[in-house]
C-alpha positions in Angstrom: 9.8 -27.6 26.0 12.5 -27.9 23.3 11.0 -31.0 21.9 7.5 -29.4 21.7 8.9 -26.4 19.7 10.8 -28.7 17.3 7.7 -30.6 16.7 5.9 -27.6 16.0 8.5 -26.3 13.5 8.9 -29.7 12.0 6.8 -32.6 11.0 4.6 -33.1 14.0 1.8 -30.6 13.6 -1.2 -29.8 11.5 -1.3 -27.4 8.6 -3.6 -25.3 10.8 -1.0 -25.1 13.7 -3.4 -27.1 16.1 -6.0 -24.3 16.0 -8.5 -27.0 15.0 -8.4 -28.2 18.7 -11.1 -25.7 19.4 -13.5 -27.6 17.4 -12.1 -30.8 18.9 -12.6 -29.5 22.5 -16.2 -28.3 21.3 -17.3 -31.7 20.8 -15.7 -33.1 23.6 -16.8 -30.2 26.0 -20.2 -29.3 24.4 -21.9 -27.9 27.3 -18.9 -25.7 28.4 -18.4 -24.5 24.8 -22.1 -23.9 24.2 -22.2 -21.6 27.5 -19.1 -19.6 26.3 -20.8 -19.3 22.9 -24.1 -18.0 24.2 -22.1 -15.7 26.8 -20.1 -13.9 23.8 -22.9 -13.6 21.7 -25.0 -12.1 24.1 -22.0 -9.6 25.0 -21.6 -8.5 21.4 -25.4 -8.4 20.6 -25.6 -6.0 23.5 -23.8 -3.4 21.8 -25.3 -3.6 18.3 -28.2 -1.3 19.1 -25.8 1.5 19.9 -24.1 1.1 16.5 -23.4 4.3 14.6 -21.2 5.5 11.9 -18.6 8.1 12.2 -19.1 10.3 9.3 -15.9 12.1 9.9 -13.6 11.5 6.5 -10.5 13.0 8.2 -10.7 9.8 10.4 -9.6 8.1 7.4 -6.5 10.5 6.9 -5.7 11.0 10.8 -2.1 10.5 11.8 -1.0 9.8 8.1 1.9 12.0 8.0 3.2 15.6 7.3 0.1 16.8 5.3 -2.3 15.8 8.0 -0.1 17.6 10.6 0.1 20.5 8.6 -3.7 20.7 8.1 -4.5 20.1 11.8 -2.3 22.8 12.7 -3.5 25.2 10.0 -7.2 24.5 11.3 -6.1 25.0 14.8 -4.6 28.2 14.2 -6.7 29.8 11.6 -9.9 27.8 11.4 -10.7 26.7 7.8 -13.5 26.7 5.2 -13.8 22.9 5.1 -16.4 22.8 7.8 -18.6 25.5 6.5 -22.0 25.5 4.9 -22.2 26.7 1.4 -25.7 28.3 0.6 -26.1 28.8 -3.1 -29.0 31.4 -4.1 -29.9 31.6 -7.8 -32.3 34.2 -9.1 -32.9 35.4 -12.4 -34.2 38.7 -10.8 -31.5 39.3 -8.4 -30.9 42.8 -9.1 -34.7 43.4 -8.5 -34.7 45.4 -5.2 -37.5 43.3 -3.6 -35.7 40.0 -4.5 -32.3 41.5 -3.0 -34.2 42.4 0.3 -35.8 39.0 0.5 -32.3 37.4 0.1 -30.8 39.8 2.6 -33.6 38.7 5.2 -32.5 35.1 4.4 -29.0 36.2 5.1 -29.8 37.7 8.4 -31.6 34.6 9.5 -28.7 32.5 8.7 -26.7 34.9 10.7 -28.9 34.6 13.7 -29.0 30.7 13.7 -27.9 29.1 16.9 -25.8 26.8 14.8 -24.0 29.5 13.2 -21.1 31.5 14.7 -21.3 33.9 11.6 -21.7 34.1 8.1 -20.0 35.6 4.9 -22.0 36.9 2.1 -22.4 40.3 0.4 -25.0 41.3 3.0 -22.7 40.7 6.0 -19.7 42.4 4.5 -19.2 46.0 5.7 -17.1 48.7 4.4 -15.1 51.6 6.3 -17.0 54.7 6.3 -14.2 56.7 6.9 -15.1 57.7 10.5 -13.8 54.9 12.3 -16.9 53.0 11.8 -18.5 50.8 8.9 -21.5 50.6 6.6 -23.1 47.7 4.7 -21.1 46.9 1.5 -24.7 46.4 0.0 -26.8 49.5 0.8 -30.1 49.1 2.1 -33.2 50.8 0.7 -32.3 50.8 -3.0 -35.2 51.4 -5.2 -34.0 50.6 -8.7 -32.5 47.6 -10.3 -29.8 49.9 -11.8 -28.6 50.9 -8.3 -28.8 47.2 -7.1 -26.6 46.3 -10.2 -24.2 48.9 -9.6 -23.6 47.8 -6.1 -23.3 44.4 -6.9 -21.0 44.9 -9.8 -18.8 46.9 -7.8 -18.3 44.4 -5.2 -17.8 41.6 -7.8 -15.2 43.4 -9.4 -13.3 45.1 -6.7 -13.8 43.2 -3.3 -11.5 40.2 -3.1 -14.0 38.0 -1.3 -17.1 39.1 -3.0 -15.5 38.2 -6.5 -15.9 34.5 -5.3 -19.5 34.7 -4.1 -21.1 36.8 -6.6 -21.6 35.3 -10.2 -20.3 37.7 -12.8 -23.8 37.7 -14.6 -25.3 38.9 -11.2 -27.6 35.9 -11.4 -26.4 34.2 -8.0 -24.8 34.7 -5.0 -23.0 32.3 -2.3 -23.5 32.8 1.2 -21.0 31.0 3.7 -22.5 29.6 7.1 -19.7 29.3 9.7 -20.7 26.4 11.9 -20.8 26.5 15.8 -18.3 23.6 16.5 -19.9 23.1 20.2 -23.4 22.8 18.5 -22.2 20.5 16.0 -20.4 18.0 18.1 -21.4 14.6 18.2 -24.7 14.2 16.1 -25.3 17.9 16.0 -24.2 18.2 12.3 -27.5 16.4 11.3 -29.6 18.9 13.5 -27.8 21.9 12.0 -28.5 20.5 8.4 -32.3 20.1 9.2 -32.5 23.5 10.8 -30.8 25.2 7.9 -33.2 23.4 5.5 -36.1 24.6 7.6 -34.7 28.3 7.6 -34.4 28.4 3.8 -37.6 26.6 2.9 -40.1 29.7 3.1 -37.7 31.5 0.6 -37.8 28.9 -2.1 -40.0 30.5 -5.1 -40.0 30.9 -8.9 -37.8 34.0 -8.4 -35.2 32.3 -5.8 -33.9 29.0 -5.7 -31.9 28.1 -2.5 -29.5 24.9 -2.3 -27.2 23.7 0.2 -23.9 22.2 -0.2 -20.4 22.0 1.4 -18.2 19.4 3.3 -20.9 18.8 6.2 -23.6 18.3 3.6 -21.5 15.7 1.7 -20.5 14.0 4.9 -24.0 13.9 6.1 -25.0 12.3 2.5 -22.2 9.7 2.8 -23.4 9.0 6.4 -26.8 8.1 5.4 -25.5 6.1 2.4 -23.3 4.2 4.7 -26.1 3.4 7.1 -28.2 2.2 4.2 -25.3 0.1 3.0 -24.9 -1.7 6.2 -28.6 -2.6 6.2 -28.6 -3.5 2.6 -25.4 -5.5 2.7 -26.3 -7.7 5.9 -29.9 -8.3 4.8 -29.2 -9.2 1.3 -25.9 -10.7 1.7 -27.4 -13.3 4.3 -30.4 -14.1 2.1 -28.5 -14.5 -1.0 -26.1 -16.7 0.8 -28.9 -18.8 2.3 -30.6 -19.1 -1.2 -27.4 -20.2 -2.7 -26.8 -22.7 0.0 -30.3 -23.8 -0.5 -29.9 -24.3 -4.3 -26.5 -26.1 -3.7 -27.4 -28.6 -0.9 -31.0 -29.0 -2.0 -32.0 -28.9 1.7 -33.8 -26.4 3.4 -32.4 -27.6 6.8 -28.8 -27.7 5.2 -29.2 -24.1 4.0 -30.3 -22.9 7.3 -27.3 -24.7 9.1 -25.1 -23.1 6.6 -26.6 -19.7 7.2 -26.5 -19.9 10.9 -22.9 -19.5 11.3 -22.6 -16.3 9.2 -25.4 -14.6 11.3 -23.6 -15.4 14.4 -20.2 -14.3 12.9 -21.6 -11.0 11.9 -23.1 -10.2 15.5 -19.8 -11.1 17.0 -18.0 -8.9 14.4 -20.1 -6.0 14.9 -20.1 -6.1 18.6 -16.3 -6.6 18.7 -15.8 -3.4 16.4 -18.1 -1.2 18.5 -16.2 -2.5 21.7 -12.9 -1.6 20.2 -13.7 1.5 18.3 -16.7 2.9 19.6 -18.4 3.4 16.1 -18.1 2.2 12.5 -16.0 4.4 9.8 -16.8 4.2 6.3 -14.0 1.6 6.0 -14.9 -0.6 9.0 -18.6 -1.0 7.7 -17.2 -3.2 5.1 -15.6 -5.7 7.4 -18.8 -7.1 8.5 -19.6 -7.9 4.9 -16.4 -9.7 4.3 -16.9 -11.7 7.5 -20.4 -12.4 6.3 -19.3 -14.0 3.0 -16.3 -15.6 4.4 -18.2 -17.2 7.0 -20.7 -18.6 4.6 -17.6 -19.7 2.5 -16.4 -21.6 5.5 -19.5 -22.8 6.7 -20.4 -24.4 3.2 -17.0 -26.1 3.0 -17.6 -27.5 6.4 -21.2 -28.8 5.8 -20.4 -29.9 2.4 -17.6 -32.3 3.8 -19.8 -33.3 6.7 -22.6 -34.6 4.4 -20.0 -36.4 2.1 -18.6 -38.2 5.2 -22.3 -39.0 6.0 -23.1 -40.1 2.6 -19.9 -42.3 2.5 -21.3 -44.3 5.5 -19.9 -42.5 8.6 -22.1 -42.0 11.6 -23.2 -38.4 11.5 -21.8 -37.6 15.0 -18.6 -39.3 13.8 -18.5 -37.4 10.7 -18.7 -34.1 12.5 -15.4 -35.0 14.3 -13.9 -36.2 11.0 -14.8 -33.0 9.3 -13.2 -30.8 12.1 -9.9 -33.0 11.5 -10.1 -32.7 7.7 -11.5 -29.1 7.5 -10.4 -27.6 10.5 -6.6 -27.2 9.7 -7.5 -25.8 6.4 -10.0 -23.4 7.8 -7.4 -22.3 10.5 -4.9 -21.7 7.7 -7.3 -19.6 5.5 -8.2 -17.6 8.7 -4.5 -16.9 9.1 -4.0 -15.9 5.6 -7.0 -13.7 5.8 -5.9 -12.2 8.9 -2.3 -11.6 7.6 -4.0 -9.8 4.6 -5.9 -7.5 6.8 -3.0 -7.1 9.3 -0.7 -6.1 6.5 -2.6 -3.1 6.0 -1.7 -1.5 9.4 1.7 -0.7 8.3 0.0 2.0 6.0 -0.5 5.6 7.4 -3.7 6.7 8.5 -5.9 6.0 11.4 -8.8 4.7 9.5 -6.6 2.2 7.7 -5.3 1.1 10.7 -8.6 0.6 12.4 -9.9 -1.4 9.1 -6.9 -3.6 9.4 -7.3 -4.3 13.2 -11.1 -4.8 12.7 -10.3 -7.2 9.9 -7.9 -9.2 11.9 -10.6 -9.5 14.8 -13.2 -10.4 12.4 -11.1 -13.1 10.5 -10.3 -14.7 14.1 -14.0 -14.5 15.4 -15.2 -16.0 12.2 -12.9 -19.0 12.5 -14.1 -19.4 16.0 -17.6 -19.6 15.0 -16.9 -22.2 12.5 -15.1 -24.3 15.0 -17.5 -23.8 18.1 -21.1 -22.9 16.9 -21.3 -24.7 13.8 -20.3 -28.3 15.5 -22.8 -27.6 18.3 -25.6 -26.8 15.8 -24.8 -30.0 13.7 -24.9 -31.9 16.7 -28.1 -30.4 17.7 -29.6 -31.0 14.5 -28.6 -34.7 14.7 -30.4 -35.0 18.1 -33.5 -33.4 16.6 -33.6 -36.1 13.9 -32.2 -34.5 11.0 -32.5 -36.7 7.8 -29.6 -37.1 5.2 -30.3 -34.4 2.5 -30.3 -35.3 -1.3 -26.9 -35.0 -3.1 -25.4 -31.8 -4.1 -27.0 -29.9 -7.1 -25.6 -30.9 -10.5 -25.3 -27.5 -11.1 -22.2 -27.4 -8.9 -20.8 -30.6 -10.0 -21.7 -31.0 -13.6 -18.6 -29.0 -15.0 -16.0 -30.7 -12.7 -15.4 -33.6 -15.3 -14.8 -31.0 -17.8 -12.2 -29.2 -15.6 -10.6 -32.5 -15.1 -10.3 -33.4 -18.7 -8.9 -30.0 -19.6 -6.4 -29.9 -16.7 -5.4 -33.6 -17.6 -5.4 -33.4 -21.3 -3.7 -30.1 -21.7 -1.7 -29.9 -18.6 1.6 -28.5 -19.9 0.1 -26.0 -22.3 -2.3 -24.9 -19.9 0.4 -24.5 -16.8 2.6 -22.8 -19.5 0.0 -20.1 -20.5 -0.9 -19.8 -16.6 2.5 -19.1 -15.9 3.3 -16.7 -18.7 0.1 -14.9 -18.2 0.8 -14.3 -14.5 4.3 -12.9 -15.4 3.0 -10.4 -18.1 0.5 -9.4 -15.8 3.5 -8.0 -13.6 3.9 -5.1 -16.2 0.7 -3.5 -15.3 1.3 -3.7 -11.7 4.5 -1.9 -12.0 3.0 0.8 -14.3 -0.3 1.7 -12.5 -0.2 5.1 -10.5 -2.2 6.2 -7.5 -5.4 8.3 -8.1 -7.6 10.4 -6.0 -11.0 11.9 -7.0 -13.0 13.7 -4.3 -16.4 12.9 -6.1 -15.5 9.4 -5.9 -16.1 9.7 -2.0 -19.4 11.5 -2.3 -22.9 9.7 -2.8 -23.9 9.1 -6.3 -27.2 11.0 -6.0 -25.5 13.8 -4.1 -27.6 17.1 -4.5 -24.9 18.7 -2.7 -22.4 17.8 -5.2 -24.6 19.1 -8.0 -24.9 22.5 -6.2 -21.0 22.4 -5.8 -20.6 22.0 -9.5 -22.9 24.9 -10.0 -20.7 27.0 -7.7 -17.9 25.9 -9.8 -19.5 27.2 -13.0 -20.8 30.2 -11.6 -17.9 31.7 -9.5 -15.2 29.3 -10.3 -15.2 27.5 -7.3 -14.9 28.0 -3.4 -12.7 25.0 -2.6 -9.9 26.6 -0.5 -6.1 26.3 -1.2 -4.3 27.8 1.7 -0.6 29.0 2.2 0.4 29.7 5.6 3.0 32.5 6.0 5.1 33.0 9.0 5.8 36.8 9.9 8.6 38.4 11.3 7.4 41.6 13.1 4.6 40.3 15.3 2.2 43.2 14.4 -1.5 42.2 14.5 -2.2 45.0 11.9 0.8 43.7 9.6 3.8 45.7 9.3 4.8 47.0 5.9 7.6 44.4 5.7 5.3 41.7 6.6 2.9 42.9 4.0 5.3 42.7 1.1 5.8 39.1 2.1 2.0 38.3 2.2 1.8 40.4 -1.1 4.5 38.3 -2.8 2.8 35.1 -1.6 -0.4 36.4 -2.8 0.7 36.9 -6.2 2.5 33.6 -6.6 -1.0 31.9 -5.6 -2.9 33.9 -8.0 -0.6 33.2 -10.7 -1.6 29.4 -10.5 -5.2 29.7 -9.5 -6.3 32.7 -11.5 -6.8 36.5 -11.3 -9.2 37.3 -8.5 -9.1 33.9 -7.0 -7.1 34.7 -3.9 -7.8 36.4 -0.7 -5.6 37.6 2.0 -4.4 41.0 3.9 -2.7 41.8 0.6 -6.0 41.7 -1.1 -7.7 44.8 0.7 -6.1 47.4 -1.6 -9.4 48.5 -2.9 -10.0 50.0 0.8 -6.4 51.0 1.6 -6.0 52.9 -1.6 -9.1 54.8 -0.6 -7.2 56.0 2.4 -8.1 53.5 5.1 -5.5 52.0 7.3 -5.1 48.4 7.5 -6.5 48.5 11.1 -9.7 50.1 10.0 -10.2 47.5 7.4 -9.5 44.8 9.8 -11.8 46.3 12.2 -14.5 46.4 9.4 -14.4 43.0 8.4 -14.9 41.8 12.0 -12.9 39.4 14.4 -14.1 36.2 12.9 -13.0 37.0 9.3 -9.9 38.9 10.6 -8.7 35.6 12.0 -8.8 34.2 8.5 -6.1 36.7 7.4 -3.7 37.1 10.5 -3.4 35.5 13.9 -4.3 37.8 16.8 -0.5 37.8 17.7 0.6 38.7 14.2 2.8 35.9 14.1 1.3 34.2 11.0 -1.1 35.2 8.0 -3.1 33.0 5.9 -3.3 33.5 2.0 -6.7 31.6 0.8 -6.9 30.7 -2.9 -10.1 29.4 -4.3 -10.4 26.5 -6.8 -12.9 24.4 -8.3 -14.5 21.6 -5.9 -14.3 19.0 -8.6 -10.5 18.9 -9.9 -8.4 16.1 -11.0 -5.7 14.8 -8.5 -2.8 15.4 -10.8 -4.0 18.9 -11.8 -3.9 19.6 -8.0 -0.5 18.1 -7.5 1.1 20.0 -10.3 -0.5 23.2 -8.8 1.0 22.6 -5.3 4.4 21.6 -6.7 4.5 24.8 -9.0 3.5 26.9 -6.1 6.2 25.5 -3.8 8.8 25.9 -6.3 7.9 29.7 -6.7 7.9 30.0 -3.0 11.2 28.7 -2.7 12.4 30.9 -5.5 11.0 33.8 -3.7 13.0 33.2 -0.7 9.9 32.5 1.5 11.0 28.8 2.2 9.1 28.5 5.6 5.5 29.1 4.0 3.5 25.9 4.0 0.9 24.9 1.3 -2.1 23.0 2.9 -5.7 22.5 2.9 -8.2 19.5 2.8 -8.1 18.7 -0.9 -4.2 19.0 -0.6 -4.3 16.5 2.4 -6.5 14.0 0.8 -4.7 14.3 -2.6 -1.0 13.9 -1.4 -2.0 11.6 1.8 -3.9 9.4 -0.6 -0.9 9.1 -2.7 1.3 8.2 0.1 -1.4 5.8 1.5 -1.9 4.0 -1.7 1.7 3.6 -2.5 2.2 1.9 1.0 -0.8 -0.1 0.5 0.6 -1.7 -2.7 3.9 -2.5 -0.7 1.6 -4.0 2.0 -0.2 -6.1 -0.9 3.2 -7.3 -2.0 4.0 -8.0 1.5 0.9 -9.9 2.2 1.3 -12.1 -0.9 4.9 -13.1 -0.2 4.1 -14.0 3.7 0.9 -16.0 2.9 2.6 -17.9 0.1 5.5 -18.5 2.6 3.1 -19.6 5.1 1.3 -22.0 3.0 4.7 -23.8 2.3 5.5 -23.7 5.9 2.1 -25.1 6.9 2.4 -27.7 4.4 6.2 -28.6 5.0 6.7 -28.1 1.4 8.1 -25.4 -0.7 6.8 -27.3 -3.6 3.3 -26.7 -2.3 4.1 -22.9 -1.9 5.4 -22.7 -5.5 2.0 -24.5 -6.6 -0.2 -22.1 -5.0 2.0 -19.0 -6.2 0.4 -18.6 -9.8 -3.2 -19.2 -9.1 -3.2 -16.9 -6.2 -1.3 -14.2 -8.0 -3.1 -14.6 -11.2 -6.5 -12.9 -9.9 -5.0 -10.0 -8.1 -2.6 -9.2 -11.0 -5.5 -9.6 -13.5 -7.7 -7.3 -11.5 -4.8 -4.6 -11.3 -4.4 -5.0 -15.1 -8.0 -4.2 -15.6 -7.6 -1.0 -13.4 -4.7 0.0 -15.5 -6.5 -0.8 -18.7 -9.3 1.1 -17.8 -7.5 4.3 -16.5 -9.0 4.0 -13.1 -5.6 3.8 -11.6 -5.0 2.9 -7.7 -7.4 4.4 -5.4 -7.5 3.9 -1.6 -10.3 1.1 -1.6 -9.1 -0.6 -4.6 -5.9 -1.7 -3.0 -7.9 -2.5 0.1 -10.1 -4.7 -2.1 -7.2 -6.3 -3.7 -5.4 -7.3 -0.5 -8.5 -8.5 1.2 -9.5 -10.5 -2.1 -6.2 -12.1 -2.1 -6.4 -13.1 1.6 -9.7 -14.7 0.8 -9.0 -15.9 -2.8 -6.1 -18.3 -1.0 -9.0 -20.0 0.9 -10.1 -22.3 -1.9 -6.5 -23.0 -2.9 -5.8 -23.9 0.6 -8.8 -26.3 0.8 -7.8 -27.8 -2.6 -4.3 -28.5 -1.5 -5.3 -29.9 1.8 -7.6 -32.4 0.3 -5.0 -33.4 -2.3 -2.3 -33.9 0.3 -4.9 -35.8 2.4 -5.3 -38.2 -0.5 -1.5 -38.5 -1.2 -0.3 -38.8 2.6 -3.2 -40.5 4.6 -4.9 -42.6 1.5 -1.7 -43.3 -0.3 -3.4 -42.4 -3.6 -0.9 -41.9 -6.6 -0.3 -38.1 -7.8 -2.7 -38.1 -10.7 -5.6 -40.0 -8.9 -5.2 -37.4 -6.0 -5.7 -34.4 -8.2 -8.6 -36.0 -9.7 -10.1 -37.1 -6.6 -9.9 -33.5 -5.2 -11.3 -31.9 -8.1 -14.4 -34.1 -7.9 -14.6 -34.1 -4.3 -14.4 -30.6 -3.4 -14.8 -28.9 -6.6 -18.7 -28.5 -6.1 -17.9 -26.6 -2.7 -15.3 -24.5 -4.5 -18.0 -23.4 -7.0 -20.5 -22.9 -4.1 -18.4 -20.8 -2.1 -17.1 -18.8 -5.1 -20.9 -18.2 -6.0 -21.4 -17.1 -2.3 -18.5 -14.8 -2.1 -19.4 -13.0 -5.4 -23.2 -12.8 -4.9 -22.4 -11.6 -1.3 -20.0 -8.9 -2.3 -21.9 -7.9 -5.6 -24.3 -6.4 -3.1 -21.4 -3.9 -2.0 -21.0 -2.9 -5.5 -24.4 -1.4 -5.7 -23.5 1.0 -3.0 -24.3 4.6 -3.6 -20.8 5.5 -2.5 -18.5 5.0 -5.3 -15.5 4.0 -3.5 -17.5 1.2 -1.6 -19.0 0.2 -4.9 -15.5 0.0 -6.4 -14.4 -2.3 -3.6 -17.2 -4.6 -4.4 -16.8 -4.6 -8.1 -13.1 -5.4 -7.8 -13.6 -7.9 -5.1 -16.2 -9.8 -7.2 -13.8 -9.8 -10.1 -10.7 -11.0 -8.1 -12.8 -13.8 -6.6 -14.2 -14.9 -10.2 -10.5 -15.1 -11.6 -9.5 -17.2 -8.4 -12.0 -19.8 -9.4 -10.1 -20.1 -12.8 -7.0 -20.4 -11.0 -8.2 -23.1 -8.5 -10.1 -25.5 -10.8 -8.0 -25.2 -13.9 -4.6 -23.7 -13.3 -3.6 -25.3 -10.1 -4.6 -28.8 -11.4 -2.6 -28.3 -14.7 0.5 -27.0 -12.6 0.1 -30.2 -10.4 -0.3 -32.4 -13.3 2.5 -30.9 -15.7 4.9 -31.0 -12.5 4.3 -34.6 -11.6 8.0 -35.4 -11.0 8.4 -32.1 -9.1 5.6 -33.1 -6.9 6.2 -36.5 -6.7 8.0 -36.2 -3.2 5.2 -34.1 -1.6 3.4 -37.2 -0.5 6.3 -38.5 1.3 6.0 -36.2 4.5 3.3 -37.3 7.2 2.0 -35.2 9.8 1.9 -36.4 13.5 -1.7 -37.3 13.4 -1.0 -39.8 10.7 2.3 -41.0 12.1 0.8 -41.4 15.7 -2.3 -43.2 14.5 -4.4 -40.7 16.2 -7.8 -42.2 17.7 -10.8 -39.8 17.6 -14.0 -40.9 19.2 -17.5 -39.6 18.7 -17.2 -37.5 21.6 -14.1 -35.8 20.4 -11.5 -37.2 22.8 -8.1 -37.7 21.3 -5.3 -39.9 22.1 -2.7 -37.5 20.5 -2.5 -33.7 19.5 -3.0 -32.8 15.9 -5.2 -33.3 13.2 -5.6 -35.8 10.3 -5.1 -34.2 6.9 
């Protein structure tokens, strides 16, 4: 046992840590492995028809820390406005009595909707009548425009809630629908939105224009965009990959073989995600596309090398085994680096990030298993069916390789120096770039609901809530005088930062209390539902709600929150808590992004160390550092230079792009060391042979990766589109690193790398024998 561990840690192992034996077992026991492949494919395919996308954006931030806990407690205690539907009604003739009555009937229909537990509008508000009852705040039966204008103007100027629901020019009103949580559970939100659209449709006219907006609408649009993206990414990504493989290999059958493995990998990955999590999220839906392009990349490497062995005179069956021995260990190592890149994200807070990390790890492992099982079986099946040797690869893939060699060999030291200095300089933006959050970046580009929200912002100044939770001392449901003063102090502090008349609370009802009504009468008049938005039934806590624009920069919101908290502390109200969905997303994103950046750093260090450990050479690890750091640091520098900052999906893209960009480097170094250790080639000749031998595969896989993820950049969801754009940029820069920087560094440091070829793995030392059937006389793999 001790010797086995020693052999594993020492020189008697492959760079794939023996995982390529899965491929050797496949060719040795094809029937058994074929049964297992078919069985697992059937299992995962069974779940795909049940696929759905969870549109809850809070899933991304769940369990992310104090701001999520605060928001969850706030929602549980008071309920919040973040799940409400905003109905924006515009009319140039709002003061016309008939138009007003039509809008009143609309408000009544919304109130009676089975999907609503209540509404807030000028027509639902009631004022105390002085006799223990209440009357409509907007009187019924008005006959003149002057009376209507006077009533609406009075509400707009004096009622704290109506100031935010009636435009100052009396051309529009906002009605808020409070959804019934039981009715909107599961897929009920979509039915609610459809029902509300059907309700408002008859009121649309030249005099009245009605639009729906609010978080449920935004989420619904995001959900539709995400589903469309999933279909688009899979279909177009698969088609593009197959087309590129066809042009590269100049063989229809070769292209179909390359494309078959990604197809199976997507089925396995989608099914596994559904088995583990029950549904996709806005993040995990990206994993299938990443696995699709990675599977295309690895499949291309495998088939490209298999065809090269066949053209070199090997029997095609034996060429499959030789390809497993040569490419299998490198594919295993690339799987590990990609899995580590995904897995490092699990250290960041937030359930959504954790699910994305685990889904990525599972997808990476399954993709490797597909390459090591399904692909060899497919190749052997194609051989039995009489597959003929395809033409040589397209010159488009290999035409530039001699130039890459001449450049790297002729200017090795200057090019290596430029690569190292450029990479070091790119560390500066890495430390300067700051996190940024913008809510509109999460909403679909063609969102009509976002347009309506912007109209509300310009009309009444915004209805995005800003909450302050205030503990009370006297436990009075009608608020004691002492607690009232505390609420009033908090109310005034929030108003200082959000603007006059932009805050509602129990302290904002002075228009009625100064008219002689008690607080109990006022609370009874607003009704139990709205009363709960002011104070808990036990009188233990009060809520102060400010309203701000829906579209607000994260740094502006952060400064408002910090200033409010400072003023609360100065006023001696230390136990008050500032919260809200926008505050949660802004501050939680800041925390998540900073942690993700550390995860990226950890992923880089661990993967470079893993490469050195796998190849048993710290020199190889150092050689891989620059070509792998350059694309990631270059992409971050682009973000910094353009002022985009670090966002949630940008760091995810950089981390995953690094894990995948390492793949070509590993295949390059694997072939280089194979030439040095197994073939005994001199250092310079090994570098040249590697460029000319697999350079075409590197170019082809880069084109596949870029083309496949370029589809992601067309998403209607800005954050998903940004993921695709940065991924493509990183992979394109990685091509420069692998074909120009890495060869130049190896050639410039010929003395430093001279000893790399001295260490031989067990498969070479033990003279491993491999038969066509895949039987081996010793474990390991030939590099």
